[in-house]
C-alpha positions in Angstrom: -16.4 8.4 -13.8 -16.2 11.2 -16.4 -15.0 11.2 -20.0 -13.8 14.7 -20.7 -13.9 15.3 -24.4 -12.8 17.9 -27.0 -13.4 17.5 -30.7 -12.1 19.5 -33.7 -14.0 19.3 -37.0 -13.8 20.3 -40.6 -16.4 23.0 -40.2 -19.1 23.5 -42.9 -22.8 23.0 -43.0 -24.7 21.8 -39.8 -24.6 18.0 -39.5 -22.3 17.7 -42.4 -19.1 18.3 -40.5 -16.5 15.5 -40.0 -14.2 14.9 -37.0 -10.5 15.9 -37.6 -9.2 15.3 -34.1 -10.5 13.9 -30.8 -9.1 13.8 -27.3 -10.7 12.0 -24.4 -9.4 12.0 -20.8 -11.1 9.5 -18.4 -11.3 11.3 -15.1 -12.4 9.8 -11.8 -12.9 13.2 -10.2 -9.4 13.3 -8.9 -7.0 12.2 -11.5 -6.8 11.0 -15.2 -7.0 7.2 -15.3 -7.1 6.7 -19.1 -6.8 8.7 -22.3 -7.3 8.5 -26.0 -6.0 11.2 -28.4 -6.0 10.8 -32.2 -6.2 12.7 -35.5 -9.1 11.5 -37.6 -9.4 11.4 -41.4 -12.8 13.1 -42.0 -13.0 11.9 -45.6 -13.9 15.5 -46.6 -12.1 18.9 -47.0 -11.4 21.2 -44.0 -12.8 24.7 -44.3 -9.9 27.3 -44.7 -11.0 29.1 -41.6 -10.7 26.0 -39.5 -7.2 25.3 -40.9 -6.2 28.8 -39.7 -7.7 28.3 -36.3 -6.5 24.8 -35.5 -3.4 24.4 -37.7 -4.9 21.0 -38.9 -4.8 20.7 -42.7 -5.9 18.0 -45.2 -2.3 16.7 -45.6 -1.9 16.0 -42.0 -5.0 13.8 -42.1 -4.4 11.8 -45.2 -3.0 8.8 -43.3 -4.9 9.3 -40.1 -7.5 6.6 -39.1 -11.0 7.1 -40.3 -13.8 7.5 -37.6 -15.0 3.9 -37.9 -11.5 2.7 -37.1 -11.5 4.6 -33.7 -15.2 4.2 -33.0 -14.7 1.1 -30.8 -12.0 2.8 -28.7 -14.2 5.8 -28.1 -17.1 3.6 -26.9 -14.8 1.6 -24.6 -13.3 4.7 -22.9 -16.6 6.4 -22.5 -18.7 3.4 -21.3 -20.4 4.0 -17.9 -19.0 7.6 -18.0 -20.6 11.0 -17.9 -19.5 12.9 -21.0 -18.0 16.4 -20.1 -17.1 19.1 -22.6 -16.9 22.8 -22.9 -20.0 23.5 -25.0 -21.1 19.9 -24.6 -24.0 20.2 -27.0 -21.5 20.6 -29.9 -19.2 17.7 -29.0 -22.0 15.4 -28.1 -23.9 16.2 -31.3 -20.8 15.5 -33.4 -20.3 12.1 -31.8 -23.9 11.1 -32.2 -23.8 12.2 -35.8 -20.6 10.2 -36.6 -22.1 7.1 -35.0 -25.4 7.6 -36.7 -23.5 7.4 -40.0 -22.3 4.0 -38.9 -25.7 2.9 -38.0 -25.2 3.0 -34.2 -27.0 4.9 -31.6 -24.5 6.6 -29.2 -26.0 7.9 -26.0 -24.3 9.3 -22.9 -25.3 11.5 -20.1 -23.4 14.8 -20.6 -22.3 17.8 -18.6 -21.4 21.2 -20.1 -18.7 23.1 -18.3 -19.9 26.4 -19.9 -23.3 26.1 -18.2 -21.7 24.9 -15.0 -19.2 27.8 -15.0 -22.1 30.3 -15.4 -23.7 28.8 -12.4 -20.6 28.4 -10.1 -18.2 31.2 -11.3 -20.3 34.3 -11.5 -19.8 37.6 -13.3 -17.2 36.5 -15.9 -16.9 38.8 -19.0 -16.6 35.7 -21.1 -17.1 32.0 -20.7 -15.1 30.9 -23.7 -12.5 28.3 -22.7 -9.5 30.5 -23.5 -10.7 33.6 -21.6 -12.2 31.6 -18.7 -9.1 29.6 -18.0 -7.0 32.8 -18.2 -9.1 34.5 -15.6 -8.7 31.4 -13.4 -5.0 31.1 -13.9 -5.3 27.7 -15.6 -2.5 27.1 -18.1 -3.6 26.1 -21.6 -1.3 24.9 -24.3 -2.1 23.9 -27.9 -5.2 26.1 -28.0 -7.8 24.9 -30.5 -6.2 21.5 -30.6 -8.2 18.6 -29.0 -5.6 17.5 -26.4 -4.8 21.0 -25.1 -8.4 22.1 -24.9 -9.4 18.8 -23.2 -6.6 19.0 -20.6 -7.7 22.6 -19.8 -11.3 21.4 -19.4 -10.1 18.7 -17.0 -8.6 21.3 -14.8 -11.7 23.5 -15.1 -14.0 20.7 -14.3 -11.9 19.7 -11.3 -12.3 23.3 -10.0 -16.1 23.2 -10.7 -16.4 20.0 -8.7 -14.6 21.8 -5.9 -17.1 24.7 -6.1 -20.2 22.5 -6.3 -20.9 22.5 -2.5 -24.4 21.2 -3.2 -22.8 18.1 -4.8 -25.3 18.2 -7.7 -22.7 17.0 -10.2 -21.7 13.9 -8.1 -25.3 13.1 -7.2 -26.2 13.1 -10.9 -23.4 10.8 -11.9 -24.0 8.4 -8.9 -27.5 7.7 -10.2 -26.1 6.3 -13.4 -24.2 3.5 -11.6 -25.7 0.2 -12.9 -27.2 -1.9 -10.1 -25.1 -4.9 -11.1 -22.0 -3.0 -10.0 -23.4 -2.9 -6.5 -22.7 -6.6 -5.7 -20.3 -7.0 -2.9 -20.6 -3.2 -2.6 -18.8 -2.7 0.6 -15.6 -4.5 -0.5 -15.7 -2.7 -3.9 -16.1 0.7 -2.1 -13.1 0.1 0.1 -11.0 -0.9 -2.8 -11.9 2.3 -4.6 -11.3 4.9 -1.9 -7.8 6.2 -0.9 -6.0 6.2 2.4 -5.7 10.0 2.3 -7.1 13.0 4.1 -10.4 14.3 2.8 -14.2 14.3 3.0 -16.4 11.3 2.1 -20.1 11.1 1.1 -22.2 8.1 1.4 -25.0 7.9 -1.3 -28.1 5.8 -1.6 -29.2 4.4 -4.9 -31.0 7.6 -5.8 -27.7 9.5 -5.5 -28.8 11.3 -2.4 -26.2 11.9 0.3 -27.1 10.0 3.5 -23.9 10.7 5.5 -20.9 13.0 5.3 -17.7 12.5 7.3 -14.0 13.5 7.2 -10.9 11.6 8.0 -7.1 11.7 7.8 -7.5 8.2 6.3 -10.7 7.8 4.4 -10.4 4.1 3.7 -9.6 3.3 7.4 -12.6 5.4 8.5 -15.0 3.7 6.1 -13.7 0.3 7.3 -14.7 1.4 10.8 -18.2 2.3 9.6 -18.5 -1.0 7.7 -17.5 -3.2 10.7 -19.2 -1.2 13.5 -22.1 -3.1 15.2 -24.1 0.0 16.1 -27.7 0.2 15.0 -26.9 3.3 13.0 -24.0 1.7 11.2 -26.1 -1.4 10.3 -28.8 0.8 8.8 -26.3 2.9 6.8 -24.8 -0.2 5.4 -28.2 -1.4 4.1 -28.7 1.9 2.2 -25.2 2.7 0.9 -25.0 2.3 -2.9 -21.8 4.3 -3.4 -19.2 6.4 -1.7 -17.8 9.5 -3.3 -15.0 11.5 -1.8 -13.0 14.7 -2.1 -9.3 14.8 -1.2 -8.4 18.0 0.6 -4.6 17.6 1.1 -4.9 18.8 4.8 -7.1 18.5 7.9 -8.1 22.1 8.0 -10.0 22.0 4.7 -11.5 18.6 5.6 -12.9 20.1 8.8 -14.3 23.2 7.0 -15.9 21.2 4.2 -17.4 18.6 6.5 -18.9 21.3 8.8 -20.2 23.3 5.9 -21.6 20.5 3.8 -23.4 18.7 6.6 -25.3 22.0 7.2 -26.1 22.4 3.5 -27.0 18.8 2.6 -28.5 17.7 6.0 -27.7 14.0 5.5 -30.0 11.5 7.1 -27.5 9.9 9.3 -25.5 12.9 10.5 -26.4 14.2 13.8 -27.8 17.7 13.5 -24.9 20.1 14.2 -25.4 22.5 17.0 -25.6 26.1 16.0 -22.0 26.5 17.3 -19.4 23.8 17.8 -17.7 25.7 20.5 -18.7 27.2 23.8 -16.0 29.6 25.1 -14.1 32.5 23.6 -11.2 34.8 24.6 -12.1 38.5 24.4 -9.7 41.4 24.5 -10.5 44.9 25.9 -8.7 47.9 27.3 -9.3 48.7 31.0 -9.5 52.1 32.7 -5.7 52.1 33.3 -5.0 51.6 29.6 -3.9 48.0 29.8 -5.2 45.4 27.3 -6.8 42.5 29.2 -7.9 39.1 28.1 -11.0 37.4 29.5 -12.4 34.0 28.9 -16.2 34.2 28.4 -19.2 32.2 26.9 -18.7 32.5 23.2 -22.4 33.8 22.7 -21.4 37.0 24.6 -18.3 37.8 22.5 -18.8 39.6 19.1 -15.1 39.5 17.9 -13.2 36.8 19.8 -9.4 36.4 19.7 -10.0 32.7 19.4 -12.5 30.1 20.5 -12.7 26.7 22.3 -15.0 23.8 22.8 -14.3 23.5 26.6 -13.5 25.9 29.4 -10.4 23.8 30.3 -9.0 24.3 26.8 -9.4 28.1 27.1 -7.7 28.3 30.5 -4.8 26.1 29.2 -4.4 28.5 26.3 -4.3 31.5 28.5 -1.7 29.9 30.7 0.5 29.2 27.7 0.0 32.8 26.4 0.9 34.2 29.8 4.1 32.2 30.0 5.2 32.6 26.4 4.7 36.3 26.1 5.5 37.3 29.7 1.9 38.6 30.3 0.4 39.4 33.7 -1.9 36.8 35.3 -4.2 39.5 36.6 -4.8 40.8 33.0 -5.2 37.3 31.5 -7.9 36.3 34.1 -5.7 33.6 35.8 -5.3 35.4 39.2 -8.0 37.5 40.6 -6.3 40.1 42.8 -6.4 43.8 43.8 -2.6 43.8 44.1 0.3 42.0 42.4 -0.2 38.6 40.7 1.7 35.4 41.7 4.0 35.6 38.8 5.3 39.0 40.0 6.7 37.3 43.1 8.6 34.8 41.0 9.7 37.5 38.6 7.8 36.2 35.6 5.6 39.3 35.5 7.1 42.8 35.0 4.6 44.5 37.3 1.8 45.6 35.1 -0.6 44.4 37.8 0.8 47.1 40.2 1.6 49.8 37.6 5.4 49.1 37.5 5.3 48.2 33.8 3.7 51.0 31.7 0.6 50.3 29.6 2.6 51.1 26.5 5.3 48.5 27.3 2.8 45.9 28.4 0.5 46.4 25.4 3.4 45.9 23.0 3.6 42.3 24.2 -0.2 42.0 23.9 -0.1 43.2 20.3 2.2 40.4 19.4 -0.4 37.9 20.7 -3.2 39.7 18.7 -1.0 39.7 15.6 -0.3 36.0 15.9 -3.7 34.6 16.9 -6.3 37.0 15.5 -7.2 37.7 11.9 -9.7 40.5 12.8 -9.6 43.2 10.0 -6.7 41.4 8.3 -6.3 40.6 4.6 -4.4 37.2 4.5 -3.9 34.0 2.7 -3.4 30.7 4.6 -1.3 28.3 2.5 -1.1 24.6 3.3 -0.6 21.3 1.6 -2.5 20.5 -1.6 -3.9 17.2 -2.9 -0.8 16.4 -4.9 2.8 17.3 -5.3 3.2 20.9 -6.6 -0.2 22.0 -5.5 -1.0 24.3 -2.5 -4.4 24.7 -0.8 -5.3 28.3 -0.1 -7.8 30.0 2.3 -8.7 33.6 1.6 -9.5 36.0 4.5 -10.5 39.5 3.5 -11.1 42.4 6.0 -11.1 39.7 8.7 -13.8 37.7 7.0 -13.2 34.1 5.7 -14.1 34.1 2.0 -13.5 30.5 0.9 -10.8 28.0 -0.2 -9.2 26.7 -3.4 -6.2 25.1 -4.9 -3.3 26.5 -6.9 -0.3 25.0 -8.6 1.2 28.2 -9.9 2.6 31.1 -7.9 0.8 33.7 -9.9 -2.5 32.1 -8.9 -1.8 32.9 -5.3 -0.1 36.3 -5.8 -2.8 37.7 -8.2 -5.8 38.5 -6.0 -8.2 38.7 -8.9 -7.3 35.1 -10.0 -7.5 34.0 -6.4 -11.0 35.3 -6.0 -12.1 33.4 -9.1 -10.6 30.0 -8.1 -11.8 29.9 -4.5 -15.0 28.0 -3.6 -17.0 30.4 -1.4 -17.8 29.4 2.2 -19.8 31.2 4.8 -18.0 33.3 7.4 -19.7 31.9 10.4 -18.5 31.2 13.9 -17.9 27.6 13.2 -15.5 28.4 10.4 -13.7 30.9 12.5 -13.4 28.4 15.3 -12.0 25.7 13.0 -9.4 28.1 11.4 -8.3 29.6 14.7 -8.0 26.2 16.3 -5.9 24.9 13.4 -3.7 27.9 13.4 -3.1 27.4 17.2 -2.1 23.8 16.7 0.0 24.2 13.5 2.9 26.5 14.4 4.5 26.3 10.9 1.5 27.1 8.8 2.3 29.7 6.1 0.3 33.0 6.3 0.7 35.7 3.6 -0.8 39.1 4.5 -1.6 41.5 1.7 
C-alpha cells in the first residue's frame, strides 16, 4: 500500500518552514482507496514568493486546523504504507520536522518519483512534475496546490509501476508487510485479489518473486493454486507471504507480460521457458513464375514469418482458412502438391493460378490482402484494446515492424501524439515469443483496433 503525498509550505529558512496544505491519496497500486486533503494553519507567515506560486495566503489559513489537529489523521492514513512523493526528500523532511515539534518520531519508508522517473523514463529534458507530466500526456490541474500535484503524482506513479518490469518497487514494499498480517494468509490473499484479467506475482517473506502467472480471472486461478494437491503447489503454499498483481485489461497484455517477466525474474517455481514458445511459421516468397507462395516451415528456419504457431496442425488449419477466405490456390499455399492444377480448380474455388490461367498480378493482389491483414513487417502501427478501467485504452506500439512496448492512455492525444506515446510505453523486447503472442492474438480477435501511422 502506498501513501502518495504532496505538501505546500510557507517557505523560509531550512527546517523553519510550516505546512500550509497537505494532500494524501492512499493507493493500492491500482486505485485510490482513501484520501485526506486539508489546508493547515502554519502559525507563521507565508513568504510572498510562495503566495504567488500557490495562491495560498495568510487569510485563507486563519481558520484552518493547526498541524497538531490533523497529525492523528495523517498517521492513520499512512500507517503500513510506503510514502511516495515527487521529490520525496522534501515532503518526508517536512513531515518528520512537524512531528518532531510535537515530540513524536515519524518514520516511513519512502519512494521518490523523481528518482524513479530518471531510472525508468530516460532522456527527459526536465523531471519537474509539471514538465514531466506534460511530456507523458498526464493532465494536471491546480498546479502547485497539494491535491492537484498529488493526483498527478498518483498517475505518474501508476505509470512507473507499469514500467518497472524488474518489480523492484513491489518487492521493496512487500518486505515491509508485518508478519502478524500473514496469519490465515491464503484466505486473506484471496479476499484481496480481483476477479479480473492480469498477471499475478507470488512473493516470499523477503519480497522475492517465486512464481508468476496470468489469468482472465486472477482470484479463480489463485484459488486453484491454493487447493491443488500437487507437490509443487504444496511447496508454494508454504513459501507464499503475499501476492501482488497487475491488471492488464485484456489477455494480450497479460500474455506478453507473463512471458517477458518470467524470463527477467526467473521465479523459482516457474518452469524454465523454452527459447521459443512456438515451433512452426508461415513464410512467403515469390516463385520463378512471379506468384507469391506460402509455405509452412520450422520456425527456426524462417527469418520474417507471416505468423507463427505452436503445432503443425494449427499452421495447416490456418492455411486452409486463408485459402478458402481469400480464394487462394492450394498449390501455392502448400496444401496440394501437384505439377498441374490443384483440387480447388476442379470445384471452381481456384481461378487457375496453378496452371497459369490467373496472372501473377491478379493472384498476388489477393495475397497482398493476406499480408496486409496478418503481418506487421515494416509497418508502423498501434494496437488498441481494452484498458484496466472505463475510459482507458491499452496500446501496443510497433515501429518499423518491431514491437516496442505497451502502455495505457485515457486521452486521445496520448495515442495520436507519437512523442507522448513513446514516453508512456513500458519497453519490451522484440523477440520471437512476443511476435508469436501478438500475431496469434490478432488472428483470434477479428475486431481488434489497429491504427497505422
